[in-house]
C-alpha angles and dihedrals in degrees: 000000000000117000129189115210130194144152140182120235091282093060105042099110096046090045088058090051092052092047088052089053091049089053090051091051094046092240117155114237145162118218112206097181149192101222101182141083094215113101118275131172116262096215088064087067104026099054096048091049090050093046089051093051093043091053092050097249089123131021095223140358133213122207130187133187135148097290100003087236098103093046090049094050091047096048094046090060088071114087112242096028124115103188118185125199102217131183102159139049097243093058092045089057098040095047089057097042097041110024101028089227114194101188124053118203126193138173122232092201091051106047134026129240096264095054090043092055091050090047093051092043092052093045096050094044099047120092128215111259096209111186113096088005093062093073091053096046089045090056088057092051092047092054090051090060091064 
């Protein structure tokens, strides 16, 4: 599994926690920043991550900003991306099993580092169930073809 990881200025600390977790799990990843505390624009990070997941360069992406909302909105503008804003373990598991989400979004100002690590661990280790969910995910893909 290859993951691409990014944050804006509001998610730098949580991104470092997630990168540390990926190291511990032996998961290959590319961290594309940002590495600053000055204000930057979340679409400048969210969209490139989503594009690189959508084009198959990476299997999954993880995006972090202050709330996770801006990153989620940005990533979901890219066809083929199913970005999920997650702040609890149940949703982390469900969005992989039922929605085949390929981008995880979290908010540093919403959750702490311990929970973020557990959400990321759950999300990367949960497989898509397929089955009855394939029809629903397929409807999204069909709509994106318009």
